[in-house]
All heavy atoms as an XYZ file, in Angstrom:
687
protein
N     103.348     94.585     85.302
C     103.717     95.867     84.615
C     102.607     96.123     83.577
O     102.425     95.452     82.689
C     105.066     95.732     83.976
C     105.417     97.008     83.155
S     107.026     96.721     82.196
C     108.157     97.101     83.632
N     101.863     97.256     83.827
C     100.833     97.550     82.831
C     101.406     97.828     81.393
O     102.503     98.250     81.245
C     100.204     98.852     83.328
C     100.663     98.905     84.772
C     101.827     98.086     85.014
N     100.623     97.522     80.443
C     101.150     97.655     78.984
C     101.415     99.142     78.727
O     102.435     99.432     78.042
C     100.069     97.091     78.075
C     100.626     96.990     76.724
C      99.608     96.236     75.765
O      98.564     95.900     76.220
N     100.148     95.981     74.579
N     100.681    100.064     79.198
C     100.960    101.473     78.951
C     102.312    101.882     79.486
O     103.071    102.632     78.984
C      99.872    102.381     79.517
C      99.713    102.392     80.992
C      98.637    103.271     81.553
N      98.367    102.982     82.909
C      99.171    103.367     83.896
N     100.242    103.950     83.686
N      98.843    103.011     85.107
N     102.672    101.299     80.632
C     103.974    101.566     81.202
C     105.189    101.023     80.408
O     106.121    101.644     80.201
C     104.061    101.001     82.778
C     105.366    101.400     83.548
C     105.540    102.874     83.724
C     105.258    100.713     84.856
N     104.968     99.836     79.922
C     105.972     99.194     79.115
C     106.079     99.913     77.773
O     107.289    100.139     77.331
C     105.552     97.781     78.846
C     106.561     96.943     77.937
C     107.937     96.848     78.636
C     105.951     95.554     77.595
N     104.977    100.452     77.247
C     105.092    101.216     75.973
C     105.751    102.528     76.270
O     106.472    102.972     75.375
C     103.636    101.409     75.397
C     103.070    100.180     74.935
O     103.730     99.237     74.689
N     101.736    100.168     74.837
N     105.609    103.212     77.434
C     106.271    104.383     77.663
C     107.720    104.272     78.026
O     108.533    105.172     77.689
C     105.479    105.162     78.899
N     108.096    103.134     78.547
C     109.543    102.866     78.961
C     109.974    101.412     78.496
O     109.985    100.560     79.299
C     109.681    103.019     80.449
C     109.168    104.301     80.968
N     109.853    105.447     80.880
C     108.067    104.668     81.691
C     109.172    106.453     81.460
N     108.072    105.899     81.900
N     110.118    101.296     77.173
C     110.495     99.883     76.769
C     111.873     99.319     77.252
O     111.983     98.065     77.325
C     110.581    100.124     75.208
C     110.839    101.588     74.991
C     110.222    102.264     76.283
N     112.676    100.128     77.713
C     113.933     99.658     78.270
C     113.885     99.148     79.791
O     114.855     98.720     80.288
C     115.113    100.633     78.089
C     114.800    101.983     78.770
O     113.556    102.260     79.154
O     115.667    102.676     79.099
N     112.775     99.288     80.374
C     112.561     98.839     81.758
C     112.823     97.453     82.013
O     113.589     97.029     82.920
C     111.190     99.201     82.367
O     110.923    100.604     82.116
C     111.028     98.791     83.733
N     112.350     96.552     81.131
C     112.521     95.055     81.222
C     114.020     94.722     81.083
O     114.565     93.988     81.857
C     111.704     94.315     80.275
C     112.072     92.866     80.193
C     110.278     94.445     80.464
N     114.704     95.383     80.159
C     116.076     95.117     80.021
C     116.898     95.579     81.223
O     117.875     94.935     81.665
C     116.554     95.954     78.794
C     117.986     95.663     78.445
C     118.456     96.367     77.179
O     117.650     96.895     76.456
N     119.769     96.324     76.820
N     116.615     96.720     81.902
C     117.273     97.156     83.064
C     117.044     96.262     84.181
O     118.002     95.948     85.060
C     116.810     98.537     83.480
N     115.838     95.780     84.342
C     115.526     94.749     85.416
C     116.304     93.529     85.267
O     116.913     92.907     86.303
C     114.044     94.459     85.510
C     113.236     95.667     85.933
C     113.728     93.324     86.439
C     111.719     95.639     85.836
N     116.391     92.975     84.060
C     117.154     91.736     83.823
C     118.597     91.925     84.017
O     119.219     91.013     84.603
C     116.920     91.212     82.336
C     115.528     90.756     82.030
C     115.347     90.340     80.627
C     115.208     89.512     82.943
N     119.181     92.982     83.633
C     120.643     93.282     83.929
C     120.908     93.396     85.450
O     121.786     92.824     85.928
C     120.971     94.573     83.295
C     121.265     94.517     81.756
C     121.750     95.901     81.233
C     121.939     95.800     79.777
N     122.497     97.007     79.131
N     120.017     94.035     86.120
C     120.135     94.197     87.645
C     120.025     92.787     88.280
O     120.846     92.489     89.162
C     119.111     95.075     88.143
N     119.171     91.978     87.763
C     118.957     90.568     88.368
C     120.232     89.777     88.109
O     120.732     89.000     88.905
C     117.813     89.979     87.895
C     117.525     88.652     88.516
N     117.862     87.521     87.973
C     116.845     88.385     89.612
C     117.488     86.531     88.794
N     116.821     87.032     89.813
N     120.753     89.940     86.892
C     121.938     89.205     86.459
C     123.180     89.584     87.393
O     123.870     88.698     87.841
C     122.315     89.440     85.072
C     123.438     88.581     84.486
C     123.214     87.361     84.019
C     124.732     89.052     84.417
C     124.323     86.517     83.530
C     125.790     88.338     84.024
C     125.602     87.083     83.576
O     126.670     86.326     83.009
N     123.328     90.845     87.559
C     124.463     91.221     88.473
C     124.269     90.885     89.916
O     125.253     90.672     90.588
C     124.616     92.936     88.313
S     125.170     93.354     86.755
N     122.973     90.806     90.346
C     122.769     90.350     91.777
C     123.098     88.884     91.928
O     123.385     88.446     92.996
C     121.272     90.626     92.063
N     123.100     88.056     90.832
C     123.290     86.568     90.941
C     124.779     86.337     90.753
O     125.213     85.156     90.921
C     122.541     85.886     89.769
C     121.026     86.005     89.893
C     120.489     85.377     91.151
O     120.888     84.344     91.636
N     119.590     86.044     91.754
N     125.598     87.371     90.539
C     126.999     87.105     90.390
C     127.774     86.433     91.405
O     128.730     85.540     91.244
C     127.762     88.462     90.091
C     129.166     88.375     89.568
C     129.671     89.678     89.099
O     129.032     90.446     88.343
O     130.736     90.121     89.652
N     127.366     86.489     92.671
C     128.028     85.783     93.789
C     127.815     84.325     93.745
O     128.529     83.501     94.312
C     127.456     86.310     95.147
O     126.088     86.109     95.269
N     126.856     83.877     92.987
C     126.466     82.428     92.746
C     127.191     81.786     91.593
O     126.962     80.641     91.259
C     124.977     82.297     92.714
C     124.344     82.683     94.014
C     122.906     82.421     93.987
N     122.286     82.668     95.221
C     121.282     83.502     95.414
N     120.744     84.082     94.445
N     120.763     83.675     96.709
N     127.814     82.621     90.711
C     128.473     82.002     89.552
C     129.587     81.257     89.813
O     130.343     81.422     90.925
C     128.853     83.153     88.600
C     127.758     84.015     87.966
C     127.941     85.165     87.410
C     126.313     83.486     88.098
C     126.920     85.853     86.856
C     125.459     84.220     87.463
C     125.679     85.405     86.855
N     129.951     80.193     89.020
C     131.126     79.303     89.452
C     132.443     80.062     89.291
O     132.670     80.933     88.472
C     131.026     78.274     88.214
C     130.098     78.634     87.377
C     129.318     79.820     87.893
N     133.369     79.643     90.286
C     134.588     80.274     90.381
C     135.691     79.174     90.329
O     135.447     78.083     90.755
C     134.778     80.973     91.653
C     133.879     82.085     91.848
C     134.039     82.698     93.211
N     133.008     83.692     93.442
C     133.055     85.000     93.089
N     134.140     85.414     92.514
N     132.092     85.823     93.277
N     136.860     79.506     89.730
C     137.954     78.595     89.686
C     139.223     79.315     90.192
O     139.314     80.553     89.998
C     138.130     77.918     88.425
O     138.433     78.976     87.370
N     140.135     78.574     90.790
C     141.402     79.175     91.201
C     142.548     78.413     90.542
O     142.618     77.184     90.642
C     141.492     79.056     92.771
C     140.360     79.871     93.445
C     142.843     79.586     93.226
C     140.273     79.627     94.958
N     143.451     79.194     89.949
C     144.632     78.644     89.432
C     145.852     79.066     90.237
O     146.051     80.326     90.501
C     144.811     79.208     87.915
N     146.580     78.073     90.682
C     147.670     78.295     91.545
C     148.968     78.030     90.791
O     149.121     77.096     90.135
C     147.728     77.461     92.840
C     146.581     77.780     93.755
O     146.353     78.982     93.941
O     145.943     76.934     94.403
N     149.998     78.996     91.158
C     151.377     78.822     90.588
C     152.215     78.800     91.949
O     152.596     79.797     92.422
C     151.794     79.954     89.601
C     153.080     79.738     89.167
O     153.930     79.045     89.605
N     153.404     80.427     88.028
N     152.495     77.654     92.281
C     153.238     77.413     93.642
C     154.655     77.905     93.574
O     155.239     78.328     94.583
C     153.161     75.965     94.108
C     151.798     75.512     94.445
C     151.122     74.630     93.675
C     151.066     76.077     95.589
C     149.862     74.220     93.914
C     149.831     75.661     95.841
C     149.204     74.707     95.086
N     155.314     77.793     92.374
C     156.701     78.300     92.313
C     156.818     79.705     92.406
O     157.746     80.204     93.167
C     157.326     77.861     90.902
C     157.536     76.313     90.653
C     156.333     75.625     90.075
O     155.447     76.264     89.540
O     156.297     74.434     90.419
N     155.906     80.529     91.963
C     155.943     82.027     92.081
C     155.067     82.397     93.193
O     155.086     83.681     93.416
C     155.582     82.612     90.751
C     156.547     82.259     89.656
C     156.141     82.858     88.254
O     155.029     83.381     88.157
N     157.046     82.731     87.306
N     154.275     81.619     93.794
C     153.431     82.062     94.915
C     152.269     82.926     94.439
O     151.835     83.799     95.163
N     151.746     82.621     93.243
C     150.666     83.400     92.700
C     149.449     82.481     92.578
O     149.550     81.307     92.115
C     151.107     83.960     91.317
C     152.328     84.874     91.403
C     149.904     84.649     90.683
C     152.819     85.227     90.023
N     148.289     83.043     92.986
C     147.105     82.376     92.715
C     146.111     83.336     92.043
O     146.134     84.512     92.434
C     146.481     81.769     93.969
O     146.045     82.791     94.826
N     145.258     82.899     91.147
C     144.409     83.786     90.440
C     143.035     83.131     90.465
O     142.834     82.025     90.044
C     144.878     84.032     89.059
C     144.027     84.988     88.186
C     144.658     85.450     86.999
N     144.750     84.232     86.150
C     145.090     84.210     84.876
N     145.427     85.310     84.264
N     145.073     83.151     84.156
N     142.001     83.965     90.821
C     140.608     83.479     90.817
C     139.988     83.882     89.424
O     140.080     85.031     89.083
C     139.947     84.034     91.951
C     138.493     83.567     92.120
C     137.728     84.042     93.264
O     137.555     85.296     93.374
O     137.403     83.228     94.149
N     139.255     82.958     88.817
C     138.501     83.209     87.650
C     137.020     83.014     87.846
O     136.697     82.015     88.343
C     139.054     82.385     86.438
O     140.566     82.493     86.347
C     138.306     82.661     85.223
N     136.242     83.955     87.455
C     134.818     83.844     87.580
C     134.194     83.566     86.203
O     134.458     84.324     85.301
C     134.216     85.236     88.109
C     132.766     85.315     88.367
C     132.269     84.333     89.379
C     132.440     86.704     88.829
N     133.404     82.547     86.152
C     132.796     82.227     84.887
C     131.382     82.898     84.758
O     130.583     82.862     85.705
C     132.496     80.706     84.764
N     131.114     83.615     83.764
C     129.909     84.316     83.557
C     128.988     83.470     82.630
O     129.107     83.497     81.436
C     130.100     85.698     82.986
C     130.801     86.614     83.950
C     132.118     86.814     83.936
C     130.020     87.225     84.856
C     132.663     87.625     84.778
C     130.642     88.122     85.783
C     131.913     88.285     85.726
O     132.509     89.121     86.600
N     128.021     82.663     83.184
C     127.120     81.963     82.312
C     126.016     82.777     81.617
O     125.785     83.866     82.042
C     126.526     80.903     83.303
C     126.450     81.710     84.621
C     127.714     82.545     84.587
N     125.455     82.219     80.604
C     124.194     82.841     80.176
C     123.000     82.395     80.897
O     122.816     81.174     81.184
C     124.053     82.478     78.699
C     125.139     83.055     77.781
C     124.871     82.627     76.336
N     125.925     83.157     75.526
C     126.050     82.978     74.238
N     125.108     82.258     73.564
N     126.977     83.549     73.549
N     122.153     83.323     81.299
C     120.918     82.968     82.000
C     119.805     83.156     80.987
O     119.734     84.230     80.298
C     120.740     83.806     83.237
C     121.873     83.714     84.282
C     121.600     84.515     85.531
C     122.029     82.214     84.776
N     118.773     82.266     81.096
C     117.641     82.357     80.226
C     116.430     82.710     81.100
O     116.099     82.016     82.060
C     117.439     80.983     79.444
C     118.650     80.588     78.676
C     119.599     79.790     79.190
C     118.802     81.110     77.368
C     120.739     79.470     78.377
C     119.954     80.800     76.543
C     120.882     79.875     77.192
N     115.648     83.751     80.580
C     114.446     84.201     81.280
C     113.288     84.104     80.431
O     113.330     84.436     79.136
C     114.639     85.589     81.710
C     115.759     85.863     82.846
C     116.978     86.172     82.385
C     115.486     85.812     84.112
C     118.052     86.390     83.253
C     116.496     86.000     85.029
C     117.665     86.308     84.643
O     118.714     86.534     85.524
N     112.148     83.711     80.969
C     110.803     83.869     80.376
C     110.002     84.656     81.192
O     109.673     84.336     82.360
C     110.202     82.450     80.207
O     111.099     81.564     79.419
C     108.818     82.523     79.486
N     109.654     85.821     80.691
C     108.827     86.817     81.486
C     107.386     86.852     80.887
O     107.109     86.933     79.800
C     109.454     88.280     81.322
C     110.931     88.256     81.792
C     111.462     89.636     81.240
C     111.054     88.276     83.206
N     106.468     86.700     81.890
C     105.091     86.907     81.547
C     104.669     88.151     82.042
O     104.742     88.475     83.307
C     104.328     85.738     82.156
C     104.593     84.417     81.481
C     103.732     83.259     82.160
O     103.080     83.445     83.166
O     103.732     82.189     81.473
N     104.130     89.110     81.271
C     103.792     90.429     81.729
C     102.281     90.586     81.745
O     101.543     90.216     80.832
C     104.235     91.454     80.693
C     105.841     91.538     80.553
C     106.242     92.482     79.493
C     106.451     91.842     81.874
N     101.737     90.933     82.908
C     100.307     91.065     83.154
C      99.902     92.505     83.316
O     100.683     93.306     83.851
C      99.907     90.339     84.496
C     100.137     88.801     84.426
C     101.344     88.206     84.637
C      99.067     87.993     84.141
C     101.521     86.884     84.456
C      99.181     86.633     83.968
C     100.373     86.089     84.276
O     100.614     84.648     84.041
N      98.755     92.838     82.919
C      98.178     94.149     83.059
C      98.105     94.653     84.549
O      98.445     95.822     84.882
C      96.912     94.306     82.417
C      96.288     95.692     82.222
C      97.328     96.552     81.279
O      97.714     96.061     80.237
O      97.430     97.709     81.585
N      97.600     93.719     85.416
C      97.554     94.063     86.862
C      97.538     92.663     87.578
O      97.638     91.570     86.970
C      96.402     94.845     87.195
C      95.036     94.265     86.796
O      94.940     93.003     86.646
O      94.093     94.977     86.506
N      97.487     92.801     88.851
C      97.468     91.546     89.696
C      96.245     90.614     89.529
O      96.209     89.498     90.013
C      97.659     91.843     91.168
O      96.646     92.694     91.624
N      95.242     91.155     88.948
C      93.904     90.453     88.737
C      93.896     89.750     87.395
O      92.918     89.046     87.171
C      92.667     91.273     88.978
C      92.717     91.897     90.292
C      92.993     93.242     90.519
C      92.387     91.151     91.515
C      92.944     93.805     91.884
C      92.351     91.736     92.678
C      92.721     93.123     92.899
O      92.776     93.578     94.183
N      94.781     90.012     86.492
C      94.616     89.532     85.158
C      94.922     88.039     85.210
O      95.695     87.549     85.863
C      95.694     90.168     84.265
N      94.132     87.261     84.412
C      94.276     85.785     84.247
C      95.298     85.369     83.361
O      95.863     84.301     83.424
C      92.856     85.170     83.980
C      91.806     85.490     85.034
S      92.213     85.024     86.622
C      91.868     83.252     86.456
N      95.444     86.151     82.294
C      96.476     85.791     81.267
C      97.502     86.926     81.052
O      97.010     88.130     81.076
C      95.678     85.483     79.957
C      94.881     84.231     80.055
C      93.930     84.036     78.769
C      94.476     84.349     77.453
N      93.532     83.966     76.409
N      98.649     86.625     80.667
C      99.631     87.670     80.338
C      99.339     88.289     79.052
O      98.831     87.683     78.098
C     100.988     86.990     80.320
C     100.639     85.570     79.958
C      99.243     85.362     80.568
N      99.586     89.658     78.885
C      99.304     90.318     77.602
C     100.582     90.072     76.674
O     100.451     90.256     75.438
C      98.989     91.811     77.747
C     100.085     92.633     78.350
C     101.080     93.164     77.572
C     100.194     92.916     79.660
C     101.985     94.059     78.032
C     101.123     93.638     80.241
C     102.056     94.250     79.404
O     103.012     94.984     79.956
N     101.688     89.752     77.322
C     102.876     89.517     76.433
C     103.838     88.504     77.203
O     103.985     88.548     78.468
C     103.630     90.798     76.256
C     104.804     90.644     75.317
C     105.508     91.942     74.950
N     104.575     92.863     74.231
C     104.854     94.062     73.974
N     105.909     94.617     74.419
N     103.969     94.820     73.350
N     104.513     87.694     76.432
C     105.450     86.781     77.029
C     106.781     87.134     76.306
O     106.924     87.065     75.108
C     105.093     85.309     76.813
C     106.159     84.370     77.269
C     103.795     84.897     77.362
N     107.756     87.293     77.053
C     109.119     87.753     76.547
C     110.100     86.590     76.951
O     110.227     86.219     78.039
C     109.573     89.103     77.154
C     108.759     90.269     76.935
C     109.268     91.494     77.698
C     108.641     90.624     75.541
N     110.916     86.246     76.072
C     112.001     85.276     76.277
C     113.252     86.005     75.968
O     113.539     86.545     74.895
C     111.871     84.036     75.316
C     113.043     83.080     75.570
C     110.539     83.294     75.547
N     114.114     85.994     77.004
C     115.348     86.760     76.915
C     116.542     86.026     77.499
O     116.429     85.120     78.278
C     115.294     88.127     77.757
C     114.297     89.094     77.292
C     114.658     89.688     75.914
N     113.664     90.724     75.512
C     112.781     90.571     74.634
N     112.491     89.439     74.061
N     111.891     91.601     74.248
N     117.713     86.278     76.938
C     118.956     85.726     77.293
C     119.901     86.811     77.867
O     119.972     87.789     77.240
C     119.798     84.870     76.156
O     118.849     83.929     75.681
C     121.015     84.243     76.671
N     120.452     86.583     79.056
C     121.417     87.664     79.562
C     122.788     86.997     79.793
O     122.890     85.918     80.323
C     120.786     88.179     80.879
C     121.594     89.317     81.416
C     119.354     88.676     80.734
N     123.764     87.734     79.479
C     125.099     87.244     79.651
C     126.070     88.465     79.896
O     125.641     89.636     79.908
N     127.314     88.146     80.014
C     128.367     89.193     80.257
C     129.591     88.895     79.412
O     130.077     87.724     79.472
C     128.686     89.331     81.683
C     129.580     90.483     82.041
C     129.692     90.728     83.547
C     130.573     91.895     83.902
N     130.743     92.087     85.220
N     130.127     89.848     78.685
C     131.397     89.677     77.936
C     132.237     90.947     78.324
O     131.740     92.064     78.131
C     131.041     89.613     76.507
C     130.353     88.331     76.024
C     130.044     88.363     74.541
O     130.434     89.310     73.785
O     129.296     87.461     74.181
N     133.334     90.744     78.811
C     134.171     91.818     79.280
C     133.461     92.529     80.471
O     133.198     91.848     81.428
N     133.208     93.802     80.353
C     132.549     94.517     81.455
C     131.157     94.784     81.081
O     130.517     95.604     81.822
C     133.281     95.841     81.778
C     134.645     95.530     82.433
O     134.838     94.445     83.049
N     135.533     96.414     82.181
N     130.606     94.360     79.977
C     129.313     94.760     79.462
C     128.314     93.506     79.697
O     128.577     92.431     79.271
C     129.350     95.041     77.936
C     130.193     96.254     77.651
C     129.496     97.523     78.138
O     128.270     97.574     78.275
N     130.251     98.532     78.372
N     127.217     93.872     80.368
C     126.130     92.971     80.565
C     125.245     93.160     79.307
O     124.788     94.262     79.004
C     125.356     93.095     81.856
C     124.185     92.178     81.943
C     126.283     92.891     83.003
N     124.790     92.053     78.550
C     123.965     92.237     77.437
C     122.727     91.402     77.631
O     122.657     90.425     78.355
C     124.704     91.821     76.199
C     125.419     90.469     76.249
C     126.656     90.225     76.509
C     124.702     89.203     76.080
N     126.879     88.867     76.477
C     125.697     88.191     76.203
C     123.400     88.823     75.666
C     125.512     86.907     76.076
C     123.186     87.395     75.620
C     124.173     86.459     75.764
N     121.605     91.900     76.977
C     120.292     91.242     76.916
C     119.933     91.059     75.524
O     119.976     91.992     74.724
C     119.308     92.067     77.697
C     117.939     91.341     77.620
C     119.687     92.290     79.069
N     119.585     89.862     75.107
C     119.153     89.557     73.744
C     117.894     88.842     73.793
O     117.465     88.122     74.662
C     120.114     88.577     73.026
C     121.439     89.359     72.855
C     122.336     88.474     71.883
N     123.578     89.180     71.868
C     124.820     88.653     72.089
N     124.932     87.380     72.340
N     125.875     89.236     71.919
C-alpha cells in the first residue's frame, strides 16, 4: 500500500483487519452446553484476540517497509474492534 494512499484513507488498514477477523470466525473455538432434562443445547463461540504485525511497503520492489503497524483485533458483543 503506497504511503500516499494510506495518508488519504487512514481507515483502510482497520477495515482490512476487521474483514480478515470476520473471515476467520469459522475457525474460532466452539463449545456446546447440553441440558438433557429439558432437551436444550446451546452452542457458544469464543472470540479470541488476534495479534497482527503489518509491514507496509511503498510498492512491490521496495526492500524495506516504510511503516510497521502492530494491531490487536477482537470482538465484544456485536462490535469488532481494532487497537
